[in-house]
Structures are given as structure tokens and as C-alpha cells.
C-alpha positions in Angstrom: 0.4 -0.3 0.1 1.5 3.3 -1.0 1.1 6.4 1.2 1.3 10.4 0.4 4.8 11.6 1.4 2.8 14.6 3.8 1.7 12.0 5.9 4.3 10.2 6.7 7.1 10.1 8.9 11.7 10.2 8.4 12.4 7.2 6.2 13.5 3.7 7.3 17.7 3.5 8.0 19.1 2.0 5.3 20.0 -1.1 7.2 16.1 -1.2 9.0 15.4 -1.0 4.9 17.3 -3.9 3.8 16.4 -6.0 7.1 12.7 -6.1 5.8 12.8 -8.1 2.7 11.5 -11.1 1.1 15.1 -12.9 1.2 16.6 -11.4 4.3 13.6 -10.1 7.6 15.2 -10.3 11.1 14.1 -10.3 14.1 15.7 -9.8 18.0 14.5 -12.0 20.7 14.9 -11.0 24.4 14.1 -13.6 27.0 13.5 -12.0 30.3 13.6 -14.7 33.4 11.8 -14.6 36.7 12.6 -15.2 39.9 9.2 -15.0 40.9 6.2 -16.3 38.9 4.6 -13.5 36.9 0.9 -14.1 37.6 -0.1 -10.7 38.7 2.8 -8.9 36.5 1.0 -5.5 35.4 2.2 -6.2 31.8 -0.5 -4.1 29.8 1.2 -0.6 32.1 4.7 -1.5 32.2 4.5 -1.7 28.1 2.7 1.4 28.1 4.8 3.0 29.8 8.2 1.5 28.2 7.1 1.6 24.9 4.3 3.7 23.2 6.4 7.3 24.2 9.1 4.9 21.5 8.6 6.1 17.5 9.0 3.1 16.2 7.2 1.2 18.6 3.8 2.9 17.2 4.7 3.0 13.9 4.7 0.8 10.8 6.9 -0.1 7.8 4.9 1.8 4.4 6.0 2.7 0.7 5.9 6.4 0.1 4.9 7.0 -3.6 8.7 6.9 -4.8 8.9 2.9 -2.9 11.0 4.6 -0.5 9.9 2.5 3.2 8.9 5.4 5.6 7.5 5.2 9.4 3.8 6.2 9.8 2.7 6.6 12.9 -0.4 4.1 13.7 -3.0 4.3 16.9 -1.3 0.5 19.4 -3.9 -1.8 20.7 -1.3 -3.3 23.0 -3.2 -6.4 23.6 -2.8 -6.9 20.3 1.1 -6.9 21.4 0.7 -9.6 24.1 0.6 -12.6 23.9 0.3 -16.0 26.1 0.8 -19.2 25.0 -1.7 -22.4 26.7 0.1 -25.0 26.8 -1.4 -27.9 28.8 -3.1 -28.1 32.5 -1.4 -27.8 35.4 0.5 -30.5 37.3 2.5 -32.0 34.9 6.5 -31.1 35.5 8.9 -28.4 35.1 10.6 -30.8 32.8 8.2 -30.9 31.1 6.9 -26.8 30.5 10.4 -27.3 29.8 10.1 -28.9 26.5 7.1 -27.4 25.7 8.8 -24.1 26.2 11.3 -25.1 24.1 9.1 -26.0 21.1 6.6 -22.7 21.8 10.3 -20.9 21.2 11.2 -22.6 17.7 7.2 -21.6 16.5 7.6 -17.9 17.3 11.7 -17.9 15.9 10.0 -18.9 12.5 7.3 -16.9 12.2 6.6 -13.3 10.8 5.3 -10.6 12.6 2.4 -8.8 10.4 3.3 -5.9 8.7 0.0 -3.8 9.3 1.2 -3.6 12.5 4.1 -2.2 14.8 6.6 -4.6 14.4 7.3 -6.0 17.9 5.3 -8.8 20.1 5.5 -10.0 23.7 4.7 -13.4 24.8 3.8 -14.2 28.4 5.2 -17.4 29.7 3.5 -18.0 33.2 5.1 -21.5 33.6 8.0 -22.3 35.6 10.8 -24.4 33.9 14.3 -25.1 34.9 15.4 -21.8 34.8 12.9 -19.2 35.6 9.5 -19.2 37.3 7.8 -17.2 34.2 9.3 -15.8 31.3 9.0 -12.9 29.1 10.5 -12.9 25.5 10.2 -9.6 23.2 9.9 -9.9 19.6 11.4 -7.0 18.3 12.0 -7.0 14.3 15.1 -5.6 12.8 14.0 -2.9 11.9 13.3 -1.1 14.8 16.7 -1.6 16.3 19.9 -2.9 16.6 21.4 -4.9 20.4 22.3 -0.7 21.4 18.9 0.7 21.0 17.3 -2.6 21.8 19.5 -2.3 25.7 18.8 1.3 26.0 15.2 0.3 26.0 15.7 -2.2 29.2 17.8 0.5 30.9 14.7 2.9 30.5 12.3 0.7 31.7 14.0 -2.3 34.2 15.2 -1.0 37.6 18.2 -2.5 40.0 16.6 -5.0 42.4 18.0 -4.4 45.5 17.4 -0.1 44.8 14.8 1.1 42.8 16.4 4.2 43.1 19.4 3.8 41.8 20.1 3.2 38.2 21.6 -0.3 35.9 25.3 0.6 35.1 27.2 -1.6 32.5 30.1 -2.5 31.7 32.1 0.1 29.6 31.5 -0.2 25.6 35.1 0.1 25.2 38.1 -1.2 26.7 39.0 0.8 29.6 42.8 -0.5 30.2 45.6 1.9 29.1 49.1 0.0 28.3 52.5 1.9 29.0 53.8 4.5 26.8 56.1 2.9 25.3 53.6 -0.1 24.8 51.3 2.2 22.9 54.1 4.4 21.3 55.1 0.5 19.8 51.7 -0.4 19.4 51.1 2.8 17.2 53.9 2.5 14.4 53.4 -1.2 14.5 49.7 -0.2 13.0 50.6 2.6 10.8 53.5 0.7 9.7 51.1 -2.3 8.7 47.6 -0.5 8.2 48.5 -0.7 3.7 48.7 -4.0 3.7 47.0 -5.0 6.1 43.3 -3.3 4.8 43.7 -4.1 1.2 43.9 -7.8 2.7 41.6 -7.1 5.2 38.7 -5.5 2.5 40.0 -7.7 -0.3 39.3 -11.0 1.7 35.9 -9.4 3.0 34.9 -9.0 -0.8 35.4 -12.1 -1.6 34.1 -14.1 0.8 30.8 -11.8 0.0 30.8 -12.7 -3.0 32.8 -16.0 -4.8 34.7 -17.6 -1.1 31.8 -19.8 0.3 32.9 -22.1 3.6 32.5 -25.4 3.2 30.3 -27.4 4.5 30.9 -29.4 8.1 28.9 -30.3 10.6 28.1 -26.1 11.9 27.2 -26.0 8.2 24.4 -27.7 5.9 25.2 -25.3 3.1 21.2 -26.0 2.1 19.2 -23.7 0.7 16.9 -21.3 2.6 18.0 -23.0 5.9 16.5 -20.1 7.8 13.3 -20.9 7.4 14.2 -24.7 8.7 13.1 -25.6 12.7 16.0 -23.9 15.1 16.2 -25.4 18.3 18.0 -22.4 21.2 20.7 -23.6 23.6 22.5 -21.8 26.8 25.5 -22.1 27.7 26.6 -19.7 31.0 30.2 -18.8 32.0 31.8 -17.2 35.2 32.9 -13.5 34.4 35.9 -13.7 36.9 36.7 -16.9 35.4 36.4 -15.1 32.4 38.6 -12.2 33.2 41.1 -14.5 35.0 42.1 -15.6 31.0 42.2 -12.2 29.9 44.6 -10.9 32.6 46.9 -13.7 32.4 47.0 -13.5 28.6 47.1 -9.9 27.8 43.8 -10.3 26.3 40.3 -8.7 26.3 37.0 -10.2 27.6 36.3 -10.5 23.6 39.2 -12.2 22.5 39.0 -14.9 25.3 35.5 -15.6 24.9 36.5 -15.8 20.8 38.9 -18.4 21.8 36.9 -20.3 24.1 34.1 -20.6 21.2 36.2 -21.7 18.7 37.8 -24.2 20.3 34.7 -25.7 21.6 33.3 -25.4 18.3 36.3 -27.5 16.6 36.4 -29.7 19.1 33.0 -30.4 18.3 33.5 -30.9 14.7 36.4 -33.7 14.8 33.9 -35.6 16.8 31.5 -35.1 14.4 33.2 -35.4 11.1 37.3 -36.2 12.3 37.9 -34.4 7.9 36.2 -31.8 9.4 38.8 -30.3 11.6 40.4 -29.1 8.6 38.0 -27.8 6.7 37.3 -24.2 5.7 35.1 -22.7 7.9 34.4 -18.3 9.1 32.8 -16.9 11.8 30.8 -13.2 10.1 31.5 -10.8 13.4 28.6 -8.3 14.1 29.6 -4.5 15.3 28.9 -1.5 16.7 29.3 1.8 14.7 28.7 4.2 17.6 31.5 6.2 19.3 29.8 5.4 22.2 31.5 4.4 26.1 28.1 3.7 27.5 24.9 3.1 26.7 21.7 5.3 26.8 18.3 6.1 28.1 15.6 6.1 24.9 14.8 10.0 25.8 18.3 10.8 24.9 18.9 8.8 22.2 16.4 11.0 20.2 16.5 13.8 22.3 20.5 14.9 21.1 20.1 14.7 17.7 23.5 12.5 17.0 21.4 10.0 15.7 22.0 7.4 18.3 18.9 4.8 17.5 18.5 2.6 15.0 21.0 -0.1 13.2 24.2 1.0 13.2 26.1 -2.0 12.9 28.6 -3.2 10.6 30.7 -6.8 9.9 34.2 -8.3 9.7 35.2 -11.8 9.5 36.6 -14.1 11.3 38.5 -17.5 10.1 37.5 -20.2 12.9 41.4 -21.8 13.6 41.7 -25.3 12.6 43.0 -28.2 14.7 45.0 -29.5 11.5 47.3 -26.4 12.4 47.2 -26.0 15.5 47.7 -29.5 18.5 45.0 -30.0 20.4 47.3 -30.0 23.6 47.9 -26.7 22.9 44.2 -25.2 23.7 45.9 -21.2 24.3 46.3 -20.9 20.7 43.0 -20.3 19.7 42.9 -17.6 22.0 45.8 -15.9 20.3 44.4 -16.8 17.3 41.1 -15.0 17.9 43.3 -12.0 19.9 45.5 -11.4 16.6 43.0 -12.1 14.0 40.5 -9.6 16.1 43.1 -6.8 16.6 44.2 -6.6 12.7 40.3 -6.6 11.6 40.0 -3.6 13.9 43.0 -2.0 12.7 43.4 -2.5 9.4 40.3 -0.2 8.7 38.0 -2.7 6.6 34.8 -2.7 8.4 34.6 1.1 8.5 35.2 0.3 4.1 32.8 -2.3 5.1 29.9 0.1 6.2 30.7 2.7 3.7 30.5 -0.2 0.9 26.7 -0.7 2.7 25.6 2.6 1.9 27.1 3.4 -1.6 25.6 0.0 -3.0 21.7 0.8 -1.3 22.0 4.6 -2.6 23.4 2.8 -6.4 21.3 -0.3 -6.2 18.5 -0.1 -3.7 17.7 -1.6 -0.5 17.0 -4.8 -2.2 20.6 -5.5 -3.6 21.5 -4.8 -0.4 19.8 -7.1 1.5 20.8 -9.7 -0.7 24.7 -8.8 -0.8 24.0 -9.1 2.9 22.3 -12.7 2.5 25.1 -13.4 0.9 27.2 -12.9 2.8 25.5 -14.5 6.2 25.2 -17.1 4.1 28.3 -18.5 2.8 29.7 -18.1 6.4 29.2 -20.9 8.9 28.3 -19.1 11.9 27.1 -15.2 13.4 28.1 -13.9 16.0 26.6 -11.3 18.1 27.5 -9.9 21.2 26.4 -7.2 24.1 27.2 -5.9 27.6 24.6 -6.2 29.7 23.7 -4.6 33.4 26.0 -5.7 36.2 23.4 -5.7 38.5 20.4 -8.2 38.7 17.3 -6.0 37.4 14.1 -6.1 38.6 10.3 -4.9 36.5 8.2 -4.2 38.6 9.3 -5.7 42.0 9.8 -8.6 40.0 13.1 -10.0 40.1 15.1 -11.4 37.0 17.6 -14.3 37.1 18.4 -14.4 33.1 18.7 -12.4 30.4 19.2 -13.5 27.1 19.0 -12.9 23.9 17.9 -14.0 19.9 18.4 -14.1 16.5 15.9 -15.3 13.9 16.0 -15.1 10.1 19.8 -15.9 9.2 20.6 -17.6 7.0 22.8 -19.8 8.4 22.9 -23.0 10.6 24.5 -22.1 13.3 24.2 -18.7 15.6 25.8 -17.0 18.5 25.1 -14.4 20.7 26.3 -13.1 24.1 25.6 -11.3 26.9 26.5 -10.6 30.4 25.0 -10.6 33.1 24.8 -10.1 36.6 28.2 -11.3 36.8 28.1 -13.9 34.0 28.6 -14.9 30.1 25.1 -16.5 29.2 26.2 -17.6 25.3 23.4 -19.3 23.5 23.3 -20.3 20.6 20.2 -21.2 17.5 21.0 -24.4 15.5 19.7 -25.9 12.9 17.3 -28.8 14.0 18.3 -32.5 12.7 21.5 -31.4 11.7 23.4 -29.7 14.6 23.9 -32.3 18.2 23.2 -28.8 20.6 23.4 -31.2 23.4 27.4 -32.7 22.7 27.8 -28.7 21.2 27.0 -27.6 25.0 29.4 -30.5 26.7 31.9 -29.5 24.3 32.0 -25.6 24.6 31.6 -26.0 28.3 35.1 -28.3 28.2 36.5 -25.9 25.7 35.5 -23.8 29.3 37.2 -25.2 32.2 40.7 -26.3 29.6 41.6 -22.6 28.3 41.1 -21.4 32.1 42.4 -24.4 33.1 46.3 -23.8 31.0 46.1 -19.6 31.4 46.6 -20.0 34.8 49.0 -22.3 34.9 52.3 -20.4 35.7 54.6 -22.3 32.9 51.9 -21.5 30.3 51.9 -17.9 30.9 55.3 -17.7 31.1 55.5 -18.5 27.2 52.9 -17.2 26.4 54.5 -13.5 27.4 57.5 -14.9 25.5 55.5 -15.0 22.3 53.9 -11.8 22.8 57.7 -10.7 23.3 58.6 -12.6 20.4 55.3 -11.1 17.9 56.3 -8.0 19.2 59.6 -7.6 17.8 58.8 -9.4 14.4 56.5 -6.7 13.8 58.8 -4.3 14.6 
């Protein structure tokens, strides 16, 4: 349906437009696991206060007379956005509720939201599971905003469980560690000397991975067409942030490096177990990155009133090869962290992600959002997995005095057999994996991820390994010089 332009509001962002096409329709699902039953949670009034002041939560996407998608304000009937499923009669075990919960989540992961209403839903699941006394599942179309935007909604709506008068606090989105002057100088010189070659090689490789070079079919990549329409299973594993920080501190890397190394090691162990030949096959992770120059989250009101355009989809990506067990002995798991550290640093310092952002904007401007959607779809499909991470609150959250025990998110509509999302909350790092049902053994995969975490944590605190790691870092710095 077309509308005259004067009836409409702002244009949908380029990323938002490409996320709403027949070939690419993406959703974000956020899960709040409550510590107490939620039968008396005043959901209508809470959603009214949380969402209805945000323009994109009260608008639909329509085409103007030139075919450009724009946001159009509509009347919102909250009852149409709240869904309370009915499983079966009372008296069954929590394990049975878990099965019904898993089936229900798999179902809503596959469903699209009607474009005739604002593109969000809240699923109120009052049945207890092993992880929660009740669960709220928020489903947002990705056109509304990215993880940073939606975390702003959380920050604006929820309170601290221990003291509602205090604001929630979050880890800094930028590294706060400052290296010594000499180390910082050497890193800058190394970056300056290596940037031209690194820029060309990294950007060129990204173009090849998006257009011509496709990952091998492996136990984590089925390679089937339209994999995004196949049933999905969700699995979770949680790691102690204190232990992750120990790995970070002992090895002199970032938290992202540490968790990436753990994930890559666990994935390769799983692949080798399922098919020994896959230990040497090519697998690539598509890592999503925030392009905003911000240190902290902002409240929704601040995002809109600053005029800086902090709300929306301001993300890019870069490719990271999953290290092969053929290249790294299974007895040397810390090399997976080292490989992740070197690769991620090289991507960031090459400025290739910035040029990728410019390339996507140019493609949208010259060829339109449909061509951009096909390009992004192809980029995702040719890779083996996607990784997206968000920094969550440090303190326990509560909504209307209902404390929240667990918090995680996932993505739907990604044309891959495996999607990994990561969020920190209350001293734990929650890793959620959406896997193609019937193709990936999610229980065995979780087991290998847990094993990888335990092994890397143990190896990182061994004195002899720390000494070897420090010697390697010094040698690597000399080589760069």
C-alpha cells in the first residue's frame, strides 16, 4: 500500500529497509527469566510506559509514492501485541514445561510479525521451567533497531532489584585499559606500518567471502538453501565472568578475545567429533560490530533528543576464520585465544570494517535496499556462523518488583545453521546458540563448549603457560618491529 509523503514520518534507515525484504527478514528476541511467578505482573501498564513513547514502537513501515519505506504512526492496541500461550493443564513437571517452552520458542522463531501492526510482540509465559518461574520473550523486528538501541529500552524501563532508586550500570562499551607509553607507542608504530597491507588484504578478503568464496560444508554448516526457514533449537551455556577475566588478565587479551577463543575451540572439538575430516575444513565466523563512537548506553529519551542519531541500526561486520585443529595441536588450546586475539586486532586496525560500512551505504544508494538485502544475505549464507555480543547490566534487574534471574537474546532469520549471541549479566556470560534442528547435536555442542571453557581457563592460570605466552607476545612484537 502506498501513502502520500506528507502523511509519513522519517524514512526507514538503509539497514532497516534491507532487513525487511523477502530474501532477508531479521528479528531480535530478548528473554527475561523471572525469579518469581509473573501472574500478577501488570504487563499492559508496563508496556504502555516502556514502549509507547518510542516512535518506532508505534509505527509501521509503508512505501511512499517513490517506493521508499517510511515510518507511519498508527494507533497501537497493546492487547494485539501481547501473547500468552497455553501449554497443557497444571500439574505436570518442570521438565515437561521445558519441552513445551522449547517447542513454543522454536515456533515463534520461525514466524513473521504482520506488517499491518508495529513490528514487535511480547510473549508472556507464566509456566515455570528449570531456569525461571516465568519468562517474558520480547520479539522485535530488526528494522526497529539493533542491540544497542534495544538495550537502551531495557535501561529506560527496568530497575535495580536491590534499590529501585539507583540506575542500572553497565560495563564500558570501550576498553578502559591504558597500556604503558612505550607499549602504546610501539603499537601505534606497528599499526601505522602494517595498515596499508592489512587494509587491502582484509577488505579484499571480506569482498571475496561475500561474493565468491564459500565456507566448506561441515558439521556446523549444512549449506542447504533457505536454511533460515528450517526449524531452530535454542541452547544456553553460562560462564563465570570472574573466570573469563582471569583468562583475559593472564593472557593480556580482551574479554572478546577470550570468549572467541573458547567458542572457536569448542566448535572445532565438536566438528572433529562429528566428522574427523572437518578439523581441517574452512569455517568462518561473521562477527557483528557496533559502529557508534560511544562509551556507554544511553536512555531512549537521550538517544532521540541529542540529534546525533544514536537510535537505529548502526552495525557492520567482519570475517574471522575459525582456527583449524590441523594447524593447532589439540594439546595447545591457548593458541585458539591467541589466534582470535591476533585476528580480531588485525580486523579492527585495518579499517576494513569502516570501508565495509561505506560499501554497504553506496550499494544501497546506487542499487537500492533489495540489492543490499541480497548482498547481506549472501554474505551470511557463505559463512558458517554469526557472532553478536552485547554488554548487559552488572546488577540484578527487576520489573515492577519482580526480580529477573536470567537475561539473554538471540536472532531469527539468519541464513546459517548456527547463530551465537553473547550477553553479560550479574557476573555471568550467557552464550546462546541457535542451531538448525536435526542437523546440529546441540547437547553435544554445549558439552564441548563447556569443556573448552574449563580447559582454557585451567591452562591460562598454569604458571608455565603464562611464561610461554609472555615470551610469544614479546617475540611477536619484535617481528612486527
